[in-house]
C-alpha positions as CSV (number, residue, x, y, z in Angstrom):
1,M,1.0,-30.3,-3.5
2,L,0.0,-27.2,-2.7
3,N,0.0,-27.6,0.7
4,S,3.4,-28.9,0.3
5,L,4.9,-25.4,-1.0
6,V,2.8,-23.7,1.4
7,N,4.8,-25.2,4.1
8,K,7.7,-24.9,2.3
9,Y,7.7,-21.5,1.7
10,N,5.7,-19.8,4.4
11,I,8.3,-18.1,6.4
12,A,8.9,-14.2,7.3
13,G,9.5,-11.9,4.9
14,P,8.6,-8.6,3.4
15,R,5.4,-7.4,0.9
16,Y,8.2,-5.2,-0.9
17,T,6.3,-1.9,-1.2
18,S,10.1,-0.7,-1.0
19,Y,13.4,-1.6,-2.0
20,P,15.1,-1.6,-0.1
21,T,12.6,-2.5,2.6
22,V,12.6,-0.2,5.8
23,P,14.6,-2.2,8.4
24,Y,17.4,-2.0,5.6
25,W,17.8,1.6,5.1
26,D,21.4,2.7,5.9
27,N,19.5,5.2,8.8
28,A,23.6,6.2,10.3
29,T,24.4,8.2,7.1
30,F,20.9,9.3,6.2
31,S,20.2,13.4,6.6
32,L,17.6,15.4,5.6
33,E,19.7,17.8,3.7
34,Q,19.8,14.8,1.1
35,W,16.7,13.5,1.0
36,K,16.2,16.9,0.0
37,L,18.7,17.3,-2.9
38,S,17.5,13.9,-3.7
39,L,13.8,15.3,-4.4
40,K,14.4,18.2,-5.9
41,Q,16.8,16.2,-9.2
42,S,13.8,13.8,-9.3
43,F,11.2,16.6,-9.4
44,I,13.4,18.6,-12.0
45,E,13.6,15.7,-13.8
46,S,10.1,14.5,-13.9
47,N,7.6,17.1,-12.9
48,S,6.7,18.5,-16.2
49,K,7.1,14.8,-17.7
50,E,4.5,13.0,-15.5
51,G,3.9,15.1,-12.4
52,I,4.1,13.8,-8.4
53,S,2.2,12.2,-5.9
54,L,1.1,13.2,-2.7
55,Y,-0.1,10.9,0.0
56,I,-1.8,12.3,3.1
57,H,-1.9,10.4,5.9
58,L,-5.0,11.3,8.4
59,P,-3.9,9.2,11.4
60,F,-6.9,9.7,13.6
61,C,-9.8,6.8,14.4
62,E,-12.6,6.8,16.8
63,S,-12.1,3.3,17.8
64,L,-9.3,0.5,17.6
65,C,-9.5,-2.2,15.1
66,T,-7.5,-4.9,16.5
67,F,-6.1,-6.3,12.7
68,C,-5.0,-3.1,11.5
69,G,-1.1,-2.2,11.6
70,C,-1.7,1.2,10.7
71,N,-0.2,4.3,12.7
72,K,-3.5,5.5,14.3
73,R,-4.3,7.9,17.5
74,I,-7.6,6.9,19.3
75,T,-10.2,9.7,19.7
76,K,-13.4,11.0,19.6
77,Q,-12.2,14.6,20.3
78,H,-13.3,15.8,16.6
79,S,-11.2,19.2,17.9
80,V,-8.1,17.2,16.5
81,E,-9.1,17.9,13.0
82,S,-8.0,21.7,12.3
83,P,-4.7,21.7,14.1
84,Y,-3.8,18.9,11.7
85,I,-4.8,20.1,9.0
86,E,-2.6,23.3,9.5
87,A,0.2,21.3,10.3
88,V,-0.1,18.9,7.0
89,L,-0.5,22.5,4.9
90,K,2.6,23.8,6.7
91,E,4.7,20.4,5.7
92,W,3.2,21.2,2.6
93,Q,4.9,24.6,2.3
94,L,8.3,23.5,3.5
95,Y,8.2,21.1,0.4
96,L,7.1,24.1,-1.6
97,E,9.9,26.1,-1.0
98,L,12.4,23.4,-2.9
99,F,11.1,23.6,-6.3
100,D,11.3,26.3,-8.5
101,E,7.7,25.8,-10.5
102,K,4.9,24.3,-9.3
103,P,4.2,20.8,-8.8
104,I,1.9,19.1,-11.0
105,I,-0.5,16.5,-9.0
106,K,-0.8,13.8,-11.1
107,E,-1.9,10.9,-8.1
108,L,-3.2,12.0,-4.1
109,H,-4.4,9.8,-1.8
110,L,-5.6,10.2,1.6
111,G,-5.4,7.4,4.1
112,G,-5.2,6.9,7.6
113,G,-6.5,6.4,10.2
114,T,-9.4,7.4,9.1
115,P,-10.0,10.0,7.0
116,T,-13.7,10.5,7.0
117,F,-13.0,11.4,11.1
118,F,-12.6,14.1,9.5
119,S,-15.3,16.7,8.4
120,P,-16.3,17.0,4.9
121,D,-15.8,21.0,5.1
122,H,-12.2,20.1,6.3
123,L,-11.5,17.6,4.1
124,K,-12.4,20.3,1.4
125,Q,-10.2,23.0,3.0
126,L,-7.0,20.2,3.0
127,I,-7.0,19.4,-0.5
128,E,-7.6,22.9,-1.4
129,G,-5.0,24.2,0.2
130,I,-2.9,21.4,-1.0
131,L,-4.2,22.6,-4.5
132,K,-4.0,26.3,-4.0
133,D,0.3,26.1,-5.1
134,A,-0.3,23.5,-7.5
135,I,-1.6,22.2,-10.7
136,K,-3.8,19.6,-10.7
137,A,-2.8,17.3,-14.0
138,E,-5.2,16.6,-16.7
139,D,-5.7,12.6,-16.2
140,H,-5.3,13.1,-12.2
141,E,-6.3,10.3,-10.5
142,F,-7.3,11.1,-6.3
143,S,-8.4,8.5,-4.5
144,F,-9.4,8.2,-0.5
145,E,-9.7,5.3,2.0
146,G,-13.8,5.6,3.5
147,H,-14.9,4.2,6.5
148,P,-18.3,2.3,5.7
149,N,-19.8,3.2,8.8
150,N,-19.3,6.9,8.5
151,T,-18.4,7.7,5.1
152,T,-21.7,10.2,4.4
153,R,-22.7,11.8,1.1
154,E,-21.3,14.6,2.0
155,H,-17.9,13.5,2.5
156,L,-18.3,11.8,-1.3
157,Q,-19.5,15.0,-2.5
158,A,-16.7,17.7,-0.8
159,L,-14.3,15.1,-1.8
160,Y,-16.0,14.6,-5.5
161,D,-15.9,18.4,-6.0
162,V,-12.4,18.8,-5.8
163,G,-11.5,15.9,-8.1
164,F,-11.5,12.7,-6.3
165,R,-13.1,9.8,-8.6
166,R,-11.8,6.6,-6.6
167,V,-12.6,5.4,-3.4
168,S,-11.9,2.5,-1.4
169,Y,-13.8,1.0,1.7
170,G,-12.4,-1.1,4.2
171,V,-14.4,-4.6,4.4
172,Q,-12.9,-6.9,5.8
173,D,-15.5,-10.0,6.7
174,Y,-19.0,-10.1,6.9
175,N,-19.4,-12.3,9.4
176,E,-20.1,-11.2,13.2
177,T,-18.0,-13.6,14.9
178,V,-14.6,-12.2,13.2
179,Q,-16.0,-9.0,13.1
180,K,-15.9,-9.5,17.1
181,A,-12.8,-10.6,16.9
182,I,-11.0,-7.7,14.9
183,H,-13.5,-4.5,16.9
184,R,-14.8,-3.9,13.3
185,I,-18.8,-4.3,13.3
186,Q,-20.6,-3.1,10.0
187,P,-23.1,-4.9,8.5
188,F,-23.3,-5.6,4.5
189,E,-25.9,-3.0,4.6
190,N,-23.1,-0.3,5.2
191,V,-20.6,-1.0,3.0
192,K,-24.2,-1.7,0.7
193,K,-25.2,1.9,1.3
194,A,-21.5,3.9,0.9
195,T,-21.2,1.9,-2.1
196,A,-24.0,2.9,-4.0
197,L,-23.6,6.7,-3.0
198,A,-20.3,7.0,-4.5
199,R,-21.9,5.6,-7.6
200,V,-24.8,8.2,-7.5
201,I,-22.3,11.0,-6.9
202,G,-20.2,10.1,-9.9
203,Y,-17.1,8.3,-8.2
204,T,-15.4,5.8,-12.0
205,S,-14.0,3.1,-9.2
206,V,-15.0,1.9,-6.2
207,G,-12.6,-0.5,-4.1
208,H,-13.2,-2.7,-1.4
209,D,-10.6,-4.0,0.7
210,I,-11.3,-8.3,1.9
211,I,-8.6,-9.7,4.3
212,F,-8.5,-14.1,4.6
213,G,-6.7,-15.1,7.8
214,L,-8.5,-13.3,10.1
215,P,-9.5,-14.6,13.7
216,F,-12.4,-17.7,13.8
217,Q,-12.3,-17.4,9.8
218,T,-13.4,-19.7,8.0
219,L,-13.4,-21.0,4.2
220,E,-17.3,-20.7,4.8
221,H,-16.9,-16.7,6.3
222,V,-14.7,-16.3,2.8
223,K,-16.9,-17.7,0.2
224,E,-20.5,-15.7,2.0
225,T,-18.0,-12.3,2.1
226,I,-17.5,-12.8,-1.3
227,M,-20.9,-13.8,-2.5
228,K,-21.8,-10.4,-0.8
229,T,-19.3,-8.5,-2.1
230,K,-20.3,-9.7,-6.0
231,A,-23.5,-8.6,-4.9
232,L,-22.2,-4.7,-5.1
233,L,-19.5,-5.6,-7.8
234,P,-17.0,-3.2,-7.2
235,D,-14.7,-1.8,-9.8
236,R,-11.0,-3.3,-7.7
237,L,-10.5,-5.5,-4.8
238,A,-7.8,-6.1,-2.2
239,F,-7.9,-9.7,-1.4
240,Y,-4.9,-10.2,1.0
241,S,-2.7,-12.0,3.7
242,Y,-3.3,-10.2,7.4
243,A,-0.4,-9.6,8.5
244,H,0.0,-10.9,12.2
245,V,2.8,-8.3,13.6
246,P,2.1,-7.7,17.6
247,W,6.0,-7.5,18.0
248,I,5.7,-3.9,15.9
249,K,2.2,-2.9,16.4
250,G,1.8,-3.4,20.1
251,N,-0.9,-4.0,21.9
252,G,-3.1,-3.4,18.9
253,Q,-2.8,-7.3,17.6
254,R,-3.6,-8.7,20.6
255,G,-7.4,-8.3,20.7
256,F,-6.9,-12.3,20.1
257,K,-5.2,-15.5,20.5
258,E,-2.4,-16.4,18.3
259,S,-4.6,-19.8,18.2
260,D,-7.4,-17.9,17.0
261,L,-5.6,-17.6,13.7
262,P,-5.8,-19.9,10.9
263,S,-3.2,-22.4,9.9
264,A,-0.8,-21.5,7.2
265,D,-2.4,-24.3,4.8
266,L,-6.3,-23.0,5.9
267,K,-5.0,-19.4,5.1
268,R,-3.8,-20.8,1.6
269,S,-7.3,-22.2,0.7
270,Q,-8.8,-19.6,1.6
271,Y,-7.2,-17.3,-0.6
272,E,-7.2,-20.0,-3.5
273,L,-11.5,-20.2,-3.3
274,G,-11.5,-16.5,-3.1
275,K,-9.1,-16.1,-5.8
276,Q,-11.0,-18.9,-7.5
277,L,-15.3,-17.0,-6.4
278,L,-13.5,-13.7,-7.9
279,A,-12.2,-14.8,-11.4
280,E,-15.7,-16.9,-12.0
281,V,-17.1,-12.9,-11.0
282,G,-15.4,-11.6,-13.4
283,Y,-12.3,-10.2,-11.8
284,E,-8.6,-10.3,-13.0
285,E,-5.9,-11.1,-10.7
286,I,-3.0,-7.8,-10.8
287,G,0.1,-8.4,-9.4
288,M,-0.1,-9.7,-5.8
289,D,-3.5,-9.8,-4.1
290,H,-5.6,-7.3,-5.9
291,F,-8.1,-8.2,-8.9
292,A,-9.9,-5.9,-10.8
293,L,-13.0,-6.1,-13.2
294,T,-11.6,-5.4,-16.9
295,S,-13.0,-2.0,-16.8
296,D,-10.9,-1.1,-14.3
297,S,-7.9,1.7,-14.5
298,L,-5.5,-1.0,-12.7
299,Y,-6.1,-3.7,-15.0
300,E,-5.9,-1.6,-18.2
301,S,-2.3,-0.6,-16.7
302,M,-1.4,-3.8,-16.1
303,K,-2.5,-5.1,-19.9
304,T,-0.2,-2.0,-20.5
305,R,2.9,-2.8,-18.8
306,R,2.1,0.5,-16.3
307,L,1.2,-1.0,-12.9
308,H,3.5,0.6,-10.5
309,R,3.9,-0.4,-7.1
310,N,4.8,1.8,-4.2
311,F,3.8,2.7,-0.3
312,M,0.1,3.0,-1.5
313,G,0.6,-0.6,-3.0
314,Y,-0.7,-1.1,-6.5
315,T,-1.3,2.0,-8.4
316,A,-2.4,2.2,-12.4
317,S,0.6,4.9,-13.3
318,K,3.9,5.4,-11.4
319,T,5.5,9.1,-11.3
320,Q,8.9,9.3,-10.2
321,A,8.5,11.3,-7.0
322,M,6.3,11.0,-4.0
323,I,5.8,13.2,-1.4
324,G,4.3,11.8,2.0
325,L,2.7,14.2,4.6
326,G,0.8,13.9,7.9
327,V,2.8,11.5,10.6
328,S,4.6,8.3,9.7
329,S,4.1,9.1,6.1
330,I,6.8,7.8,3.7
331,S,8.2,9.6,1.1
332,D,9.9,8.7,-2.5
333,S,12.0,10.5,-4.6
334,W,13.2,7.2,-6.4
335,Y,16.7,8.1,-5.5
336,G,15.6,8.1,-2.0
337,F,13.3,7.6,0.9
338,A,12.2,9.3,4.0
339,Q,9.9,8.5,6.8
340,N,8.2,11.0,9.0
341,V,8.3,10.9,12.4
342,K,5.4,8.8,13.8
343,S,4.2,11.1,17.3
344,I,1.6,13.9,16.7
345,E,3.6,16.1,19.0
346,A,6.8,15.2,17.7
347,Y,5.3,15.9,13.8
348,Y,4.0,19.6,15.4
349,D,7.8,20.2,16.9
350,H,9.3,19.5,13.5
351,L,6.9,21.9,12.1
352,K,6.7,24.8,15.0
353,E,10.5,25.0,13.8
354,N,9.6,25.1,10.3
355,T,11.7,21.7,9.5
356,I,10.2,19.2,7.1
357,P,9.7,16.2,10.1
358,V,11.1,13.2,8.2
359,Y,13.2,11.1,11.2
360,R,15.0,8.7,9.1
361,G,16.0,7.3,5.5
362,H,17.5,6.2,2.7
363,I,19.5,7.1,0.0
364,L,19.8,4.3,-2.7
365,N,23.1,3.6,-4.3
366,D,23.6,2.1,-7.9
367,E,23.2,-1.4,-6.6
368,D,19.9,-0.6,-4.5
369,L,18.6,1.1,-7.9
370,I,19.4,-2.2,-10.1
371,I,17.7,-4.7,-7.6
372,R,14.7,-2.2,-6.6
373,R,13.9,-2.3,-10.3
374,H,14.0,-5.9,-10.9
375,I,12.1,-6.5,-7.4
376,L,9.5,-4.1,-8.7
377,N,9.0,-5.8,-12.2
378,L,8.7,-9.1,-10.4
379,M,5.8,-7.6,-8.1
380,C,4.0,-5.8,-11.3
381,Q,4.5,-7.8,-14.2
382,F,5.9,-11.5,-13.0
383,E,9.1,-11.1,-14.7
384,T,12.8,-9.2,-15.2
385,S,15.6,-9.6,-17.4
386,W,19.2,-8.4,-17.6
387,H,19.4,-8.1,-21.2
388,S,22.1,-5.1,-20.6
389,D,24.1,-4.0,-18.3
390,E,22.1,-1.9,-16.6
391,G,20.3,-5.0,-15.4
392,Y,23.1,-7.1,-14.1
393,F,24.4,-6.3,-10.1
394,N,27.9,-8.8,-8.5
395,E,25.2,-10.8,-6.6
396,L,23.4,-11.8,-9.8
397,P,24.4,-15.3,-10.1
398,D,24.0,-16.1,-5.9
399,A,20.4,-15.0,-6.3
400,L,19.6,-17.5,-9.5
401,I,21.3,-20.3,-7.6
402,R,18.7,-19.3,-4.7
403,L,15.9,-19.5,-7.3
404,K,16.7,-22.8,-8.7
405,E,14.8,-25.0,-6.1
406,M,11.7,-23.0,-7.1
407,E,12.7,-23.3,-10.6
408,N,12.3,-27.0,-9.7
409,D,9.5,-26.8,-7.5
410,G,7.8,-25.1,-11.1
411,L,7.7,-21.7,-9.5
412,L,9.0,-20.0,-12.4
413,T,11.8,-20.7,-14.9
414,I,15.2,-19.0,-15.7
415,D,16.9,-18.2,-18.5
416,E,19.9,-16.9,-20.0
417,Q,19.0,-13.3,-19.2
418,S,15.8,-13.1,-17.8
419,V,13.2,-14.5,-15.1
420,K,9.7,-15.5,-15.3
421,V,7.7,-16.5,-12.6
422,T,4.4,-18.8,-13.7
423,L,0.9,-19.1,-12.7
424,K,2.0,-21.6,-9.9
425,G,4.4,-19.2,-8.7
426,Q,2.7,-16.3,-8.1
427,P,1.1,-16.5,-5.1
428,F,4.8,-17.2,-3.9
429,V,6.3,-13.9,-5.6
430,R,7.1,-12.6,-2.1
431,N,9.7,-15.6,-2.2
432,I,11.0,-15.3,-5.4
433,C,11.8,-11.5,-5.1
434,M,13.6,-12.2,-1.1
435,A,16.5,-14.4,-3.3
436,F,17.3,-11.0,-5.2
437,D,17.1,-8.6,-1.9
438,V,20.6,-8.9,-1.6
439,L,20.6,-6.7,2.1
440,L,18.1,-9.4,3.5
441,Q,20.8,-12.4,2.3
442,R,23.8,-10.8,3.5
443,N,22.4,-9.7,6.9
444,K,19.7,-12.0,8.2
445,P,17.2,-11.2,10.9
446,D,17.6,-12.9,14.0
447,T,14.3,-11.9,15.3
448,Q,11.6,-11.9,13.1
449,L,10.8,-8.5,11.5
450,F,8.4,-9.1,8.4
451,S,5.0,-11.3,8.0
452,M,4.9,-14.3,7.1
453,T,4.8,-15.0,3.2
454,V,1.6,-17.1,2.7
């Protein structure tokens, strides 16, 4: 039965880190001035109540991982560090000029690329520069993505000293054949050491990222990886499907043949096995593809219905405004999205002109805002409702018709005012969200824009 559902629903679809999704942004009518106005409005409404979030993209890596879909620049020249940090701090100053009061930083995340490409001193300089004209919230959550091979005690200590308490390490898979295929060689001992160092220093949440559906990966490989993960017991886990999108990411995802990838049936079996093993260890499933121990803040946020999803994935709390700094970063004012230019050279050129380096975006209309809420509800709570006019949109009856077959397959239940995803339907939540995605339904793409949902 499971395999037949996989075959039926394994289609290309968004991961819904935003709505509207990026391919459906109205870039033609978007402008930098509109974006600034939307952010200023959001800041006035929310800064004193909940603060803001920052995402900082650090794009440099010393080598290319062939599974990676991130915006990165491959180099071994560490002379690139200082100019980039100066540019990010200048961009931050341009944002600060929009606000009448100091921003309260609730969440801050360093992503990449490889944040630990940067020296500990440079990372500390970056964060101190950010905080110099801001207020660190009492309940702040600062996190970074660490590479197990190059995250040192000095990196962990420097970031701990400026408020970081959460780190996530990209593990992917421990099998050497798989690691060679994705060009990410990192022995278990390196991950063990990096995990232990973080805990000794005082980090309260250590996460690991594990991927299924990688080239040459078998069920036994997934089991082996999770059994080794059990020995380290990270506080939270991202266990997600490899998104094979070489038509978007270029040669970086062409390091192996299509035939080297597991079939859709095998991928789903890998997921089901991994999910079962993680449950036996004591992990609770959080939203889509995430797991946490009951002692972790992500689990607590799910239980208290505060779980949120944005371009950083699932977060334990929500801020209305999120500013993305650095190349390719995406910002979210709740009323609008804006993405920075993707090349480092263009990024520097904009900042030389004292211009926030945004090149595309979308201002949400009333319909967008309603549907965004429904999709967030489904992704975070596995249910949504329209008890009031605020939750109703014109094409809701059409969405419910599209969901009827999924209800017949036992993936969800529909009543007069709500949709609830069943346990059986949770692996197909992306498909369920697609029924609400009116922009996708009105203009289905002729070419594949998204990864497969399974």
